N, C-alpha and C positions, 0 to 999 in steps of 0.2 A: 218678281214684280208684284207688289202688293195690290190690294183691292182699290185703294185710293188712287194709286198711279194709273191703274187701268181705267177707272172712272173718269179721271181727268183727261186721259188720252182719247177715249172714245166718247165721252159725254160732253166735252167742251167744244163748241162749234168753231173755235179759233185755233185749236191745237191739232190733234191727229186728224179729226174729221175735215178741218179746213184745208189741210195739205193734201187730202185725197181727192178733192173736187176736180183737179185737172184731168182725172181719169175720164170724165164725161166727154172730153174731146174725142175719144174713140167713137162716140156716137154721132159726131158732127156731120158725117157724110150720109146719114140716114134721113132722107128728106121728110119722111112722115113725122119725125120728131118736131119739125118746124110747124107742122099743122097743129100738133098738140100744144106747142109753145105759144102760138098766137092765140088760140082759143082760151087756153088757161090764163095767159098773160093779160088779156083784156078783161077777164073776170076779176083778176086780182087788182087791176087798175080801178075797177068799180069799188072793190073793198077799200082801197086806199082813199078814194074820194069820199066814201061814206064815213071813214074814221077821222079824216082830217079836221072836221069842225071841233074835235076835242081840244085842238090847239088854242081855240079862242077862250076856252075855259081855263086852261093852264098850258102855257107855251110848250113845255116839254112833253105833254101828252100827245102832241102831234107826231112824235116819234113812233107811235104805234102804227101809223099809216105809212111810215117811210119805206119799209121793206117792200110794200105793195106798189106804192105810187112811183117808185124809181123805175119800175118796169116800163113806164110810159115812154121814157126816152130810149130805153133799150130796144123797143119795138119799132123805132123809126125806120130801120131797113125794110120793113114790110109795107111802107107807106103806099106804094103803087098797087098793092094787093088788097087794100082796104076799100070798103064802100063808104059812102058819105057819112053815115052815122058812126061807123067805126073811127073814121078820121076825127069827127067831132069829139068822140070819147077820148081819143089820144091827146088832142089839143087841151081838153079840160084837165086831163091828167098832168100834162106839162105845166099848166098854170098852177094847179094845186101843189105840184111838187115844188115849185119855186116858193110858194107861200109857206109850205112846211119847212123849207130851209130857213126862211126868214124868221118864222115863229120860234123855231128851236135853236136858232143861232148856230146851226151846223152849215156853215157856208160852203163846205166841200160839195154838198148836194147840188147847190145852185151853180157852183163853178163847173161841175161835171156836166150838168144839163146845158148850160150856156156854151161850153166848149164844143160839145157834141152837135148841138143844133147849128152853131156857127160853122163848123167843119162841113156838115151836110149841105147847108145852104151854099157855102162858098164853092164846094166841089161841083155840085150840080148846076150852079150858075155858070161857072167857068167852062163847063162842057159845051155850052151853047156858043161860045167864042164870038160874041158880039160886043161892041163897045159898051152898050148899055148894061148888059149882064155882067161884064167885067167890073164896071164901076159899082154895080150893085153888090158884087161879091166883095170888093174892097171895103165898101161901106159896112157890110155885114161883119167883116173881120174887125173893123174899128169899133163897131158897136159892142161886140163881144168883149174886146179888150177893155173898153170903158166900163162895162157892166161888172166884169170880174175885178177890175181895179178898185171900183167903188162899192163892191159888195158889202164891205164892212159898214159903209155909211147907210146903205139900205137896211142892213141887218139891225143897226142901232135904232131904227125907227120902231122895231118890234121887240128887241131884246137888249139886255145889258151887254156892254162890251167887255166887262170884267166878271169873272166868276169868283165868288167868295167861298174859300175852302177853309173852314174853321178859323176865320179871321185873316187868312192870307189871300191877298188879291192876285189873281192870275189874269193877265192880259191875253185875250183870245188870239191876238196876232202873234204872240210869242210862244204859245204852248207847243207848237211843232218844233220850234228851234231848240228848246231844251231837251226834247226827246232825242233829236239827232245827236246832241252833245253827250247825253247820258249813255245812250246805247253804244255808241262808238267807243267811248272811253272805257266802259265796263268790259266790252268784248276784247278790246285791244289790251287791256290790263292783264287778262287771263289767256291771251293768245288764242282766242276762239273765233277770230275773224274769218278764217279759211273755211271751216266746216260748221260753225255755229254750235248750238247747244241742244239740238234735237227738238222734236215736237213739243216736249214739255219744258223747253229751255226758259229760264227766267233771266232778267237783268235787274241790277240794283238801281233804284231810282233815288237819287239824293234829294230830289224835291219832295217826294212823298215821305221820305225819312224825316225831313225837316218838319213836315206837317205833323208827323207822329210825335216828334220831340216837343213841338210847340203846344200841341193840344192834348196829348195823351191818348189820342185815337187817330186812326188813319182813314181818309176818304177812299183810299185804295191801298192794297198791300204794297209795301215799298220794294218787295221782290215780285216783279210783275211778269205774268205769262203773256199778256196781250199788249200790243202796241198798235195805235190807231193809224200808223203810217205804213203803207204796204212795203216800201223799200226796206224799212227797218225791221218789219216783222219777218220777211224772208231772210234778212241778214242774221237775225237772232236765231231762227229755227235751223237754218242750213248754211249760214255763212256766205262767203262770196260764191261758193260752188252753186248753191241753190239760187241765190239772187241772180247771178249772171245767166244761168241756164234758163230760168223762168223768163227773164227779160228777153233773151235771145228767141225763145219760142214765141212769145207774144209779139215781138216786133217783126219777126220773120213772117208769122201768120198775117199780121196786119198789112205788111207791104205786099205780100202775095195777093191778098184780097183786093188791095187798092190798085195794083199795077198789072196783075196777070189774070184778072177775071173777065169773062165775056158777057157779064150781066151786071146790072146796077145793084141787084140784091146783095151779091157777094161783095161788091165795092162798099156798100153800106156796112156790111159786117166788118170789113177791114178798117174802115174809119172808126167804128165803135171800139175795136180792139186797141187801136193806136191811141185813142183818147183815154181809154182805161189805163194804158201803160203810162201815159203822162201823168194821170191822176194818182198813180202809186206814190209819187213823191210827196203828196199831201194827205192821202187817204187810201182807200181801196186795199185794205189789208186782207189777206186770205182768210176765208171763213166759209162755213157751210151755210149758204144763203141762196135765194132765188137769183140774186144779182150775179153771184160768182158762177153758178151753174150755167146761166145764159152766156156769160162771157166765154167760158171754156167750150161750150157747144159751138159758139161762133168760131173759136180757134180751130176746132176740128173741121168745120166747113171750109175755112180758108186754106187749110193745109191739104184738102182733098183735091186732087187733079180733076176728078170727075165733076165735082160741084162747081169748080172754077171754070171748067171748059163748057159747061152747059149754057145754052142761050137763055133758058128759063128754068132754073133748077126747081122751082115750085110748081111747074106745070104738071097737070094730071093728078093732083091730090083729090082724094075721094070725098065722100060725105063726112060731115063733122064727126070727130072722134068722141067728143063730149056732148051728150044730149042734155036737154032741159036746162040750158045755161041761163045765167042771170041776164045775159045779153045775147040775143039770137044772132048767130054768125053764119053766113052763107058759105058754101064751099069756096076755097081760095081760087080766085081767078083774077088775072091782071085786069085792071080797069083803067089803064092809061094814065 
């Protein structure tokens, strides 16, 4: 194995490093990790809010805030443990996250946020089992469906619907469709669907090859390491074996959290995992990122019998781990 291969394997956050992230699930039953997660997560939401205005200078610059601001909806399971100011920060983060999605024309961010919020609102409204709350839950579902359906219309108010790549127009509604076609066709052609091509596996993109032939230069290498769709990325790296085992683990953890937990915190983790699993069909590719670390930490919690059985798994956390924070956070205590 030469130096370049090792560098790509360990230096690319979407190759070897990205596939190692699920190991973090082993730490999911250590409650103190959630103390660190919440305190660090709220600080990073602050960073995301601070960076987001760059998007008004140039839309794509808002992507600098994206890795931080997306933590705002991943922290929703902690809602009942937050004080008033922390809840206000989280709401501000959710609003800014939606704006970042619209400014950058990355609608997957908005869809993930709306789906997760809709599922949280629906579940916790339905728990009250009254006619009014059931109607409110149905309304929430319909609202989310409408917003996701017309996300492209909202997005067009801020960004162009088409991307110009060396004179070739790409419709943003179709860019995922041709990825499915290209990846499946290339893997099937070489009989790599079962086990994939490994962490450094590539696929041939006829689209980017056409760009290369048309312009003499490529916006992206037509032999591609990275795929922006989670399902396809797992299929490329590990074939059906890795794809189905990953989906099984995620869905099993999500349903255990949703149906076998004795506390709303773990139920929230289960909802988050299931929404992430659904989002893998349009985005959510494996990578070394704060988002992926949090998701797999939640998987570990939902798979833990101890955490699921606890009436209040976050009870008894001590003083803040991280001092001198940008945003003062009191010790975690449920506040109703």
